[in-house]
C-alpha positions as CSV (number, residue, x, y, z in Angstrom):
1,X,39.5,71.4,70.3
2,X,41.4,73.2,72.1
3,X,41.4,73.5,75.9
4,X,43.0,75.4,78.8
5,X,46.7,76.9,77.9
6,X,49.1,78.8,79.4
7,X,52.1,80.2,78.1
8,X,55.5,81.0,80.1
9,X,57.7,83.4,78.8
10,X,61.3,82.5,80.4
11,X,63.8,80.2,78.8
12,X,64.9,78.9,82.6
13,X,61.4,77.7,83.1
14,X,60.9,76.1,79.4
15,X,64.2,74.6,80.3
16,X,62.6,73.2,83.1
17,X,59.2,72.3,81.2
18,X,61.2,70.3,78.8
19,X,63.6,68.8,81.3
20,X,60.4,67.3,83.4
21,X,58.7,66.1,80.1
22,X,62.3,63.9,79.4
23,X,62.5,63.1,82.6
24,X,59.3,61.6,83.0
25,X,59.5,60.0,79.5
26,X,62.6,57.9,80.8
27,X,60.7,56.4,83.8
28,X,59.4,52.9,83.6
29,X,55.4,54.4,83.9
30,X,56.3,58.2,83.8
31,X,54.3,60.7,84.4
32,X,53.9,64.5,84.7
33,X,52.1,66.5,87.1
34,X,50.7,70.1,86.6
35,X,48.8,71.9,89.5
36,X,48.4,75.4,90.1
37,X,49.1,76.9,93.5
38,X,48.4,80.3,94.1
39,X,50.3,82.4,91.6
40,X,52.3,79.8,90.6
41,X,52.2,76.8,88.8
42,X,53.8,73.2,89.7
43,X,55.1,70.7,87.5
44,X,56.6,67.6,88.9
45,X,57.8,64.4,86.8
46,X,57.8,61.4,89.5
47,X,59.9,59.0,89.3
48,X,60.8,56.1,91.2
49,X,63.9,57.0,92.2
50,X,63.9,60.0,91.9
51,X,61.5,62.8,91.4
52,X,62.0,66.4,89.6
53,X,59.8,69.1,89.9
54,X,59.3,73.6,89.7
55,X,57.1,76.1,91.1
56,X,56.9,78.7,88.5
57,X,55.2,81.7,88.5
58,X,52.4,82.5,85.8
59,X,51.4,85.9,84.7
60,X,48.6,86.9,82.7
61,X,45.2,84.9,81.8
62,X,46.9,81.9,81.1
63,X,44.4,79.1,82.4
64,X,46.5,76.5,84.0
65,X,45.7,72.5,82.7
66,X,45.8,70.7,85.8
67,X,46.2,66.7,85.4
68,X,48.0,64.3,85.7
69,X,49.2,63.0,82.1
70,X,51.6,60.2,80.5
71,X,54.5,61.2,77.9
72,X,54.6,59.4,74.6
73,X,56.6,57.0,73.5
74,X,60.0,57.9,71.8
75,X,60.3,61.4,73.4
76,X,62.9,63.0,72.2
77,X,65.7,62.7,74.5
78,X,68.0,66.0,73.6
79,X,65.4,68.0,71.4
80,X,66.4,72.3,72.7
81,X,64.0,74.1,74.9
82,X,63.0,77.6,73.4
83,X,62.5,81.1,75.2
84,X,58.7,79.7,75.6
85,X,57.0,77.1,76.7
86,X,53.1,76.5,75.9
87,X,51.2,73.8,77.9
88,X,47.5,73.7,76.1
89,X,44.9,71.1,76.2
90,X,43.9,69.7,73.3
91,X,41.3,66.9,73.1
92,X,41.5,65.6,76.5
93,X,45.6,65.6,76.0
94,X,48.2,67.9,77.1
95,X,50.1,69.9,74.1
96,X,54.0,70.8,75.2
97,X,56.0,72.9,73.3
98,X,59.1,74.5,73.4
99,X,61.9,75.3,70.9
100,X,62.3,72.1,68.8
101,X,60.4,69.8,71.1
102,X,56.7,69.1,70.6
103,X,54.9,66.6,72.5
104,X,51.7,65.6,73.3
105,X,50.9,63.3,76.0
106,X,48.0,61.6,77.4
107,X,45.3,62.5,80.4
108,X,45.5,59.6,83.2
109,X,44.1,61.7,85.6
110,X,41.8,64.8,85.9
111,X,43.8,65.5,89.3
112,X,47.5,66.5,89.6
113,X,49.8,64.1,92.3
114,X,50.6,65.4,94.9
115,X,54.8,65.7,95.1
116,X,54.5,67.9,98.1
117,X,54.2,65.4,101.1
118,X,57.7,63.9,99.6
119,X,60.3,66.5,99.9
120,X,62.4,66.0,102.9
121,X,60.6,67.8,106.2
122,X,64.1,67.5,108.2
123,X,66.9,69.7,106.9
124,X,70.1,69.2,105.3
125,X,72.8,68.8,107.2
126,X,74.7,70.8,104.8
127,X,74.2,72.4,102.2
128,X,76.8,73.0,99.5
129,X,76.1,75.3,96.7
130,X,78.8,74.8,93.4
131,X,78.6,75.9,89.8
132,X,75.6,74.3,87.5
133,X,78.1,74.4,84.6
134,X,80.9,72.9,86.6
135,X,78.9,70.2,88.2
136,X,77.7,68.9,84.8
137,X,81.0,68.7,83.0
138,X,82.1,66.7,87.3
139,X,79.6,64.4,86.8
140,X,81.0,61.0,85.9
141,X,78.7,57.9,84.8
142,X,77.5,55.0,86.6
143,X,77.7,54.7,90.1
144,X,79.4,56.1,92.9
145,X,79.5,58.8,95.7
146,X,78.9,62.5,96.1
147,X,80.8,63.7,99.3
148,X,81.0,67.4,100.9
149,X,84.5,67.3,102.3
150,X,84.0,69.3,105.8
151,X,88.0,69.8,105.7
152,X,89.0,71.0,102.1
153,X,85.3,72.4,102.0
154,X,84.9,71.0,98.7
155,X,82.2,68.2,97.3
156,X,84.1,65.4,95.9
157,X,82.7,62.6,93.1
158,X,83.7,59.8,93.1
159,X,83.1,56.8,90.2
160,X,85.6,53.9,90.4
161,X,88.9,55.3,91.0
162,X,87.7,58.4,89.2
163,X,87.5,61.3,91.8
164,X,86.6,64.8,90.8
165,X,86.5,68.0,93.1
166,X,83.9,71.0,92.7
167,X,85.1,74.3,95.4
168,X,81.6,75.1,97.2
169,X,80.2,78.7,96.5
170,X,78.7,79.2,100.2
171,X,80.6,79.3,103.3
172,X,79.7,76.6,105.6
173,X,81.1,75.9,108.9
174,X,80.5,72.4,108.8
175,X,84.2,70.0,109.0
176,X,83.1,66.3,109.4
177,X,82.7,64.7,105.8
178,X,79.5,63.3,104.8
179,X,78.4,61.2,101.7
180,X,75.6,59.5,100.1
181,X,75.5,56.9,97.5
182,X,74.7,58.2,94.1
183,X,73.5,57.1,90.6
184,X,75.4,59.4,88.5
185,X,73.3,58.7,86.0
186,X,70.2,59.3,87.1
187,X,71.1,62.8,89.2
188,X,72.6,64.1,85.5
189,X,68.9,65.6,84.1
190,X,68.1,66.6,87.3
191,X,71.0,69.1,87.4
192,X,70.4,70.2,83.7
193,X,67.2,71.2,84.6
194,X,68.5,73.4,87.2
195,X,68.6,77.3,85.9
196,X,72.0,78.3,88.1
197,X,74.2,77.6,91.3
198,X,72.8,74.1,92.4
199,X,72.5,73.8,96.4
200,X,73.2,69.9,96.9
201,X,71.2,68.6,100.0
202,X,73.4,66.1,102.2
203,X,72.2,64.9,105.3
204,X,72.7,60.9,107.1
205,X,68.7,59.9,106.8
206,X,67.0,61.6,103.9
207,X,67.7,61.9,100.3
208,X,69.9,63.3,98.5
209,X,68.5,67.0,96.9
210,X,69.9,69.3,94.5
211,X,68.0,72.7,94.3
212,X,68.7,75.6,92.0
213,X,65.6,79.0,91.9
214,X,62.3,77.0,91.8
215,X,63.7,74.3,90.6
216,X,64.3,70.9,92.7
217,X,64.9,67.4,92.4
218,X,65.6,64.3,94.8
219,X,67.1,61.4,94.5
220,X,65.9,58.0,96.9
221,X,68.0,55.3,97.3
222,X,66.3,52.0,98.5
223,X,62.9,50.7,97.8
224,X,61.2,52.4,94.6
225,X,58.1,55.1,95.9
226,X,55.0,54.3,94.0
227,X,53.0,57.1,92.9
228,X,49.1,56.9,92.2
229,X,47.0,59.1,89.7
230,X,44.7,60.2,92.2
231,X,41.7,59.7,90.3
232,X,40.7,57.8,87.5
233,X,39.8,59.9,84.2
234,X,36.2,60.6,83.4
235,X,34.9,58.0,80.4
236,X,34.8,59.1,77.0
237,X,31.8,58.8,74.9
238,X,31.7,55.7,73.5
239,X,33.5,55.9,69.3
240,X,31.0,55.7,66.7
241,X,31.6,52.0,65.3
242,X,34.0,52.1,61.9
243,X,32.1,52.5,58.7
244,X,31.9,48.7,57.2
245,X,35.8,48.0,55.4
246,X,37.4,50.5,58.1
247,X,40.4,49.4,60.0
248,X,41.7,49.9,63.5
249,X,44.2,52.6,62.9
250,X,47.9,50.9,64.2
251,X,49.0,53.8,66.3
252,X,46.0,53.3,68.4
253,X,45.9,49.6,68.4
254,X,49.9,49.8,69.0
255,X,49.0,52.4,72.1
256,X,46.2,50.0,73.8
257,X,48.8,47.2,73.4
258,X,51.5,49.1,75.6
259,X,49.2,50.6,77.7
260,X,48.0,47.4,78.6
261,X,52.0,45.3,79.0
262,X,52.8,48.7,81.4
263,X,49.4,48.0,83.4
264,X,50.4,44.2,83.6
265,X,54.5,44.2,84.6
266,X,53.5,46.5,87.3
267,X,51.0,44.4,88.8
268,X,53.8,41.3,88.2
269,X,56.5,43.8,90.4
270,X,54.1,44.4,92.9
271,X,53.0,40.9,93.2
272,X,56.4,39.6,93.2
273,X,57.5,42.7,95.4
274,X,54.3,41.8,97.9
275,X,55.7,38.0,98.1
276,X,59.4,38.8,98.9
277,X,58.0,41.0,101.5
278,X,56.0,38.0,103.2
279,X,58.6,35.3,102.5
280,X,61.2,37.8,104.9
281,X,58.5,38.1,107.5
282,X,58.2,34.3,107.7
283,X,61.5,33.7,107.6
284,X,62.2,36.5,110.2
285,X,59.8,34.9,112.3
286,X,60.3,31.0,112.0
287,X,63.8,32.3,113.0
288,X,62.6,34.2,116.5
289,X,60.6,31.2,116.9
290,X,63.4,28.9,116.8
291,X,65.7,31.0,119.4
292,X,62.8,31.2,122.0
293,X,62.4,26.8,122.0
294,X,66.2,26.8,122.4
295,X,65.9,29.7,125.2
296,X,62.9,27.1,126.6
297,X,64.5,24.1,126.3
298,X,67.7,25.4,128.4
299,X,65.1,26.8,131.0
300,X,63.7,23.7,131.3
301,X,67.1,21.6,131.6
302,X,67.2,24.3,135.0
303,X,64.2,23.5,136.3
304,X,64.7,20.3,136.1
305,X,67.9,20.0,138.5
306,X,66.2,22.0,140.5
307,X,63.4,19.4,140.3
308,X,60.5,22.5,140.0
309,X,58.2,20.3,138.1
310,X,55.5,22.8,138.1
311,X,58.2,25.2,136.2
312,X,58.8,21.7,134.1
313,X,55.2,21.5,133.4
314,X,54.8,25.0,132.3
315,X,58.4,25.0,130.2
316,X,57.1,22.0,128.3
317,X,53.1,23.6,127.6
318,X,54.9,26.5,126.4
319,X,57.4,24.4,123.8
320,X,54.2,22.6,122.4
321,X,52.8,26.4,121.6
322,X,55.7,27.7,120.0
323,X,55.7,24.0,117.8
324,X,52.8,24.5,116.7
325,X,53.6,28.2,115.7
326,X,56.5,27.2,114.0
327,X,54.2,24.5,111.5
328,X,52.3,27.5,110.8
329,X,54.7,29.6,110.0
330,X,56.6,27.2,107.5
331,X,52.7,26.8,106.2
332,X,53.6,30.3,104.8
333,X,57.6,29.4,103.1
334,X,56.2,26.5,101.8
335,X,53.3,27.5,99.7
């Protein structure tokens, strides 16, 4: 049964939505979030180290199929978008169609993911506007560095010994160089979703951002972001028991097994990260206690030379307490 549907008659919107769906399909546990926002719809793909989102105007009476959806396995990576895109809720899932791209995304939550909070609050030190097509052509593969050259007023892309430069399309008064390490393979799909010239935002203490019209992208270095569906999808009525002699559909069995595998992998990663965090904390605390005992020993030697027995007694008590703390911390490292 068909549900809420929305059609956007805009080639730029179709390209952005198709890019968001492909971005989600390329993530470890990809999600596509759809949220109504006044006279617009916010569609986003929050990944572990990147975010791609678009705020697209909505006209007409089409209903926004709000929710959080999981992309299917094997989505065509280069399926061309058309001049329009349709998003429709069908039997609890989301049907996406544009150009040659047809995909059905399973609903994982009724509420969309809130991605607005993650956009950097601090302003960029410099916004360098470059041609979208020139940037796509200049992007190398692998990892490297993206730098704003204040002296030349250019964006410099470096990967190994390869260096490419792009002239700016805007004026900026900044003269000091600033740059960041970047995975160019992750930056490319964000830029490909852009409708026009791309504004690259750079600052020392914020992620790398790219923006063009209603489309935004962000790359994060360091710890992966963890996204959670706001609420579980309502339980569906139990399916009727299979008729005698009927076998389970292989596609359903494979999809359920894949979901269980993904959930098990996610839980294993979270347990491993928590173990590493506790180990680092215990090691740092034990090292600090060791330094404190050395300082207490030095103070006790000084008190002995002064003949201050009361001070030596208190320092001996402090050292005993530190030894007990060190023993307690070692249990965390041994467990």
